[in-house]
N, C-alpha and C positions, 0 to 999 in steps of 0.2 A: 504494499500500499504506499508506504513511505517512498519507495524507489519510484513508483509510478507518478506520485505528486512531484517528486524532485525532478523527474525528466519533464513533466509538463511545465514547471516553473523555468526550467533551463530553455525550453523552446520559446517561451514568452520573452525571456531575457535576449535570447539571439535575434528575436525579431525586432525588439526595441533598440538594440544597440547597432544594427547593421549599417545605419547611415553615418555613424560616428567612429565605429571601430572595425578593423579587420580581424576577424577571429582566426587564430593560428593554432589553437589546441582546444579540444573539448573532451572532457572526461569527468569520472565520478571519483570520489575519494571517501575513504572510510576513516574516521578519526574518533577514537574514544566512544565507540558504540553509536556514533552518528553518521549519517550519510549526507554527503554534500556533492554539488556539482562544481566543477571548476572550469573557467574559460580563460585562455590566455588571449589578450587582445592587443592589437597595435592601434594606437589612436590616430586619428586624423590630424593633419597639420594644426588646425584650429584648436582642437581638444588638447594637443600637446602644448599649445601655447597657454591655454587656460590653466592646465594642471602643472606646467612647468616640469615636464618629464621628457625623457628620451627613450627609456626602455619600454618593453612591453608591461602591461598591467594585468593583475590578477582580478577576476571577478568570481568570488565565491558565493554560493548560494545554498540555502537549506529551507525546509518547510516548517520548522518548529515554531510554535506559538510563544515560546518563552526562551529568548536567546540567553546563552551562557558565555562566560569569559573564555571557555574552550574554543569558541569559534574564531576568536583572534589568534589563539594558539595554533589552531589548524592552519589558518592563513600563512602564519609566519613560518610553519614548517614547510608548507609547499613552496614559499618563496626561497627558503634555505635550499630545498632540494633542486631548485631550478638553476643553481649554480651561476648566478648573476644575470640570468636572462630576464627576470622580472624586477620591476622597481621595488626596492626593499622597503621604503618608508611610506608607500601609498597603495591602497587597494580598496576594492568595493566589496561590500557584503550585501546580497539580497536576501530578504528575509520576510517573515510573516508575523512578527511580534509587534503589536501596536505600540508598545513602549520600547522598542528595540533600538530606535535611532540614538536616543540619548545615552542608552546603556553602552552601545558599541562605541560611540565616540568617547565616552569616559574611559572605558577600557583601553581604547587606542592610545589615549594620552598617558595612561599609566605605562604602556610599553614603548612610548616615544614614537608612535607612528600615526599617520593620518588615515583614518578610516572614513570612507564615504558610504554611509548606510543607504540602502534603498528599500523602502517598505513596499512590499507587493500587495498586501492587503487582499481585498476581494475584487478589485477592479483591475482592468488591463493596464499594464505599465505604459507610460508615455513613450512616444517615439519622436525621432527627428529633433527639431528644435525644442519641443516640450521636454524631451529627455535631457537635452543640453542645458536648458534652464534649471532642470532639477539638480543636475551635477553641479552647476555653478552655485546653486543655493546651498546644497549640502557641504560643499567644499569650502566656499568662501564665507559661510556663516561662522566658521571657526575663526577665533581671533589670535593671530600669531604674534601680536604685539604685547598683549597683556601678560607679562612674565612677572611672577612673584618669586621671591627668594634670590639668593645669588645665582648669577648666570655663569655657567661653566662650559656647555657644549659649544663646539664650533659654530652650529647653525645660529646660535644666539650671541656669541661673543665677538663683537665688532670692535675694531679700532685698537684693541689693547693686546692682541694675541702676541705680537712681537715683543711688546713691553713686558708681558708676563713671563715669556721664554727667556728674555735677557735677565730678569730679575732672578728666576730660578737658576740660571747659570752662574750669576754672580754669588749667590748664597753658598755655592760649593767652595768657595775660596776663603770664607771667613770675613764677612763684611757686615757693617751696621747700615741698614736701609730703613727709610721711613715712607709712609704712604698716608699724608694728610689730605683732607678734602671735605667739602660740604657733604651733608647727609645725602644719601641715595645716588652718589656719583660713581659707585661701583667699587669701593675699597674692598668690601668682603668678597666681592666676585673675583677681584683679581688675586686675593689671597687664595681663594679656593682653586682658582685656575693654576697658581703657582704650586700648590700642593699636588694637583694632578699631574703637572708636568714633572715634578720631582719624583713622585712615585713611579711614573713611567720611565724616566730617562736617567735617574741619578740614584746612587746607593748612599742614602743619608738618613738621619733620624731627625724628625720634626716634632717639636713640642708645641701644640696650638693652644693658646690661652685666650679665651673669650671673657674679657674683663667685665662684660655686662652681666655675667652670671652672679647671682646673689652670693653663692658660695666662694666666689673669687674676690669681688671688690670688698667684701667684709673681712678678708684676711688682713692682718697686719703685715708689715714689711718683712719681718723675719719669718713669718709663717708662709708667705708666698715664695720667698727664696728656698725654704725647706721643701715646699710642694714641688717646685721645679726640679730639685735634685731628687726627690722621690720619684718622679715621673721618669727622669733620665734612667734611673735604676730599673724601673719597670720596663722601659723600652729595651734595655739591654738583656733583661731576662727573657722577655717575650720574643725578642728579635722583631719587634714592630717597627715599621717605617714611620708611622705617624700615631701620635697618642695625644689626646686632650688631657689637659691638666688634671692630675690626681691629687686630692688632698692628702697631705702627710700626716701620719699617725704621730701622736706625741708632740712635744713642744721643745723649743730651744731658744737660747739667747740669739741676738742678731749676730754675734760673733760666731757662734757655733753654726748657725744656719748658713753663714757665708762660707765657712770652711767646708761644709757638706756639699754646697753647690760647686766649689772649686774642685773638690774631690770627684764629683759626678762628671764634670766636664772633662777632667783629665783621664777618666777611664774610657772615654769614647774614641775610637780609632778612626771612625769615619766622620765626615762632616756632621756637625750638630747645629741644627736651626731652632731657634726659639721665636715664636710668632706671637705678638701681642696684638689682638683685635679689640676695637672699641676701648682704647687706652684711656679715654677721657674719664672713665669710671675710677681710675686709680691715679688721678692727678689732683692737685690742690683744689681744682674747681669742681671736684666730683660732687654732683647733687645729692648723692645718697650715702657717701662714705667720707664724713669730714676728717676722719683720722689720717687720710692721705695728704692732708695738708702739711703734716709733720713727717709722715712716713715716706713721702715721695723721695726726698733726698737720700734718706738711708737706703732705700731700695736700689735706686740707681747708682749710688756710690759702690754698693757691693756687686751689682751687675757689671759695672765697669772693671772691678777688681777680678771678677771671674773671666772676663774678656781678656784681660791683660795676662792672666795666669795661662789661658789657652795659648796665647801668642809665645809666651816664654817656653812652653812645653811642646810647641810645634802642633798644637791641636787646632782644628778649623771650627771655630764657633761663630755663627751668624746670628744676628738679632734683626727682626723686622718689627717695626712699630707702626700701627695703623689706628687712625682716629680722626676726629674733626680738628681739634685745636692743636696747633703746633706751638702755642705760646709758652708752655711750660718746659719746652725743650730749647727755647730761644732766650730766656731771661737769665741774667747773670747771677742772681741770688733770689732766695725766697725767705722772707722774713729775716733779712740780714745774713743768711747763711748761704755760702757758695753753693751754686746749683751743679750737682754732679752730672746732670744730664746734657748740660751745655757743651756743644761741640762734641759730645759723644753720639748723640742721636742727631743725624743731619735734618735740616729743614727742607724736606722734599715732599712734593704734592702730587696728588693724582688730579690733574686738571681736566676740564671738559675735553671731549674728542676734538682733534683737529677738523676743521670744517669739511674737508673732503672725505674724511672717515665717517662723519655724521651723515653726510648725503648719501655715501655708498651704503651705509646701514639702512637707511630709510628706502632706497631703490632696490636693494636686495631683499628686504622682508616684504615689501609692498606687494609683489606678484603672489605671494602666498595667500594674500587676502584679496587677490584680483584687482589690486590698485597699482597701476603702473605710473608712478610719479615721474614727471619730467624733471630735468635738472633745477629749473626755477622753482618748482613746487616743493621739491625736497629741500632746497636751500632755504625756502621760506619757513618750513617747519623747523629746520635745525636752527636758524638764527633766532626764531621766536622762543625756542626752548634752550637758548644759550649753549647749544651743543651738548647738554647733559643726556646721556643715553637713556636713563629712566624717565626723564620728563619727555623726551622724544617719543618713547614707546607709549606712554600715557596719552600724548596728543594724538598719535596715530590710532590708538585704540578707540579714542573718541570720534575720530573721523570715520573709522571703520564701522562703528555702530550707527552712523547716520546714513549710510549708503546702502540702498537695497541690494541684497546679495544676488538676486536673480538678474540684475542688470550687469554684472561683472563677467569677464574682466573689462575694466575701462580705465581711461586716463583722467584723473580728477582734474576738474576745471579750476584754473587758478582762483577765480573769484570764489568758488566753493570752498577751497582750501582756506583762503583768507577768512571767510565768514565762520568756518568750523573752528579755526584757531582762536578767533575772537570769543566765540561762545565757550570754548574749552577753557580759556583763561578765566572768563567770568564765573563758569560753574565749578572748575576744579583746579585749574593750574595756579591761579593766584594764591589760594589757600595752601596748595602744595608747596609753593615757593616760600610763602610766609612761614610755615612750620620749620622749614630747613634754615631760613635766615634767622629766625628767632633762636633756634638752637645754636647756630654759629655765634651769634652776638652774646648769648649767655656764657659759652665757653671761652669766648674770645672777645670780651666786651670792648677792647681797644679799637676794633674795627667798626663799631657802631656809629660813632661820630663821622668817621671817614665816609661810610656808606651814605649817611645823610647828606654830606656835602656833594656826593656824586649824584644823588637823587635830585638835589637843587641845582645841578649843573655848575657846581663850584669846584671843578676838578683841580684848579690851581692852588686851592687851600690844603690839598692833601699832600702829606710828605711823600717823597719818592719811594722810600722804604715801605710805606704802608700801601702805596698804590701798587707795588710789586706784589704784596701779599693778596690784595683784592683781586688782582689779575689771576694769581695762582688759584684762588678759590672759585674763579669764574664769574665774578660779579662785575668786571669792567673789561673793556676790550684792550688789546695789546698795546695800543697807542695811548691808553689812558685818558681818552677824550669823550667816551660815552659808556653807558651801561650796557652790559653784554647782550641783553635780550629783553623782550616784552615780559616774559615770565618773571625774571628777576625785578624788572622795574615794578610790576604789579604787586609782587611780593613785598618789596621794599615799601610801597605805599600803604599796604595793609599794615605792616610792621609799625610804621610812624604815625598813621592816621588813627589806629586803634589803640595805640598807646606808645608813649613813653611809658608803657606799663612795665616795662623790664626794669626800669629804676624805681617805679612806683611801688612795686611789691618788695623792694629791699631797701627801706630807708635806713639811714645811718644808726638810728637808735635801736634796730632789730638786732638781736644776737646772731652770731654766725650760723648756729644750727637752724634757726628759723629761716634765715636767708636761703640756706641750701634746700630746706623743705618746701619753701615757696617757689624757688626756681624749678624744682622738680614738678611742682603742681602745674605751673605754666606749661611746661613741656607736655605733660600728660593731658592737660586740657586742650592744648592745640591739636595733639595727636587724636584725641577723642572726636573733636569736631571734624577733622579731616576724614576719619573712619566713617562717621555719620554721613558725610556727603558722598563718600565713595559707595557705601551701601545703598543709599537712597537713589543714586543714579543708576546702579546696576539693577535694582528692583524696578525702576521706572522703564528701563529698556526691555526687561523681560515681561513686564505687564503689557506693554504695547504689542509685543509679539503674541502674547497669550490672547489678548482681546481679539486681534485679527484673525489668528487661527481658528478660535472657537466660533467666531462669527461666520467665517468663511465655511467651516464644516457644517454649521447649523443651516446656512443657506443652501448648501449642496443637498442637504436632506429634504428641503422644501423648495424644489425648482420653481414653483409658481409663485413664491414669495419675493420680497425684496432682496437685493444683493447685500453682501456684507458692507460694502461701501455706503450704500443707501441707508442701512440702518445706523451706521455711525453718524452720517451727516444729519439724520433726523434728531439726534440728541444734542447738536450743537446750536448755539444761539446764532440768529440770522447773519450777523457780521462775520463770525467765525466761520460759518458755513460757506459764505461767499469767498473767503480767502483760500480755502483748501479744496473747494468742490472740484477743480480741475485736475487734481492730482490722482494718480493711481493709488490703489488701496495701500501698498506697502510704503509708499512715501507719505500718504495721508497719516497713517498712524504715527509716524515719527514726528508729526506736528501736534500730537495731542499732549495736553497738560495733565496734572493730577486731577484736577476738577473735571476735566473732559472725560477721563477714564472712570471717575466715580459716577458720572452721569450716565455713561454707556452701561456699565455694570448694573446701575439701579434700574435702568429702563428694560434692560434684557435679563432680568433676574431669573427668568425661566431657564436661561442658558448657564448663567454663572452661579446661581444659588448653591448648587451642589458642591462648589469649591468654597465659597465663603461662608455658607451656612447661616450666619446671623447678619441680617441686613443692617440692623441698627448699629452693631459693632463695627461692620464694614465701613459705614458712613463715618463714624467717630474717627476710625483709624485713618481713613483718607484725609479728613480735616486736619488731623494731628500732623501727618507726614508732609502735608502741603505747607505747614506753618514755617518749615526750614529754619530752625533756630540757629543754625550755623551760618547762615547766610544773611542775616539781618543784624542791624546794629540794635540789639535789644538786650536786656539784662536777663540771663538765664543762669539757673543754678544746677547743682547736681541732681535734684529731684526732676527737673525738665528734661535733663539728658537721660535719666533713667527711664522716664516715661516714653521718650522718643525711641530709645533702644528697644524697648518692649514692643512698640509699634512696628519698628523694622523687623523684629524677630517674628512677629505675627504674619506679615507679608511673606517673609522668607519661608516660613512653615507652609503657607498656602501654596506658593509656587514650587516648593520641593515636592509636594504631593502630586503636582502635575508631571514633574520630571521622573518621579520614582516608577 
């Protein structure tokens, strides 16, 4: 029975794809008690351009109503067995699971492959141009720009590959290196890339210390020195190439801990690398560990002693320091005591990407989303985002969400790119830059006044040494005559318009511990508001797609009734209706606001009621989420934020039920 249904589905697929693909192989495949059909297909020239592939592609199909992750495993095995004939990172799955599309895409992401799912359902599969539009939608609806966490893979690591390789090479010879830069510029990504290169190409031991962990920044200087020595011993015993810091049992004096570290370094015969990430947490400006104001000099004096001992005994010890503020490695003294870190840790920065690398990144990733940026448009995105890769990705993800997937591939029009960037800065970018800049000014307050001078176009008032630091952080251009981009400028305006609040929360009469706590609260508050905005925007995009798809499906089941577009237009006020009436459905829904979505769901409660259940609560939550406490100049407290978070969670739970 299954075999007959599988054969019938295979014949349908052959008929559907014949105008777009040349079938080179047709067969069946047994995998873990399941029966599949497999087609090897050679894409037409246009489809090759759409999908950015050169090899043949696999179309795998089955008739099971509940897809399992083993379907992905089956496809990967077939591709492996083809010995390079098939495209390894992209394939099609034809299935009959009503919820299979989202499941297959998610499993594909887990395996780092792109899956284009095709739901066969009960109707005939589309053919010709309709099938091409289906492919474009399923492929281009995935967002290749929105990457979270450190970037490591070659497919995502742009502009810094040579830099990371060079740093990995230098660390084999016993060097002290630094990687300072504004938040989200890619410091942790480059450290992880260096770790990857070292594991693959060098025989060394690396101790990785994430100073943002509670168990690390709470250590005193002697405990941290002892923990490093303990971790070196563990690496020697286990023959591990990389270890994260292990807390040391017991306790020692500072002198004893220093001797233990020197002894640990001297026993290592291969290159030893000690990496400090998020080092700001163990500096005198630490917002959570005030004891580092006194422990900082003790710690780095003894790290310097260990490094010098390694040199005397011909051991190769390298140290990498990564964080936001370079201040504490550049001042001569702290509270009148000579700074042991001065001239020991160099003042080196991870600056924004060179413009050419930023443009290449945009133009390389764009085709994965069906967006073929020309040179001018890519340069406009790069310059707006000050060439910071994280900001560039977020801007491109914003643009990706605004363009109908079924219309791709396309070349974004310059005017549309400019409009999208303006909206991005207004909705997300300015707040994103504000958080990064507030954090920079908190850990390096000497830059704040200079940044205000730059914002007021008073560049002549800025000392050359400070101007150089502003340039290294990516806030001003190389010539020192203008701010580096619209995002930085918008972020600076928010910082200074919304407050001199950085000084306001730390008046002179407040004790040091309270100052540290309040500074941390400012950072957490800014992070909270940014997270709220990001979650709300994601929910809004999903709700638009959800409303369009449900109404489209409902109208298909009632062919004599109004179309999905007409049903949406009927809920809008006359003026709004006139503005959007000429747009196709997929573009129309992108113009809908929160109150529009609420009106549609209320009017079409027979369609949406089974998802939202309680109409009164639905209305209340729409009104709450539309209030946007993070985007208005209004006083809000923790209770307001807690209520808003609860509302976001309610929407996320409803949407998750649809995807499940």
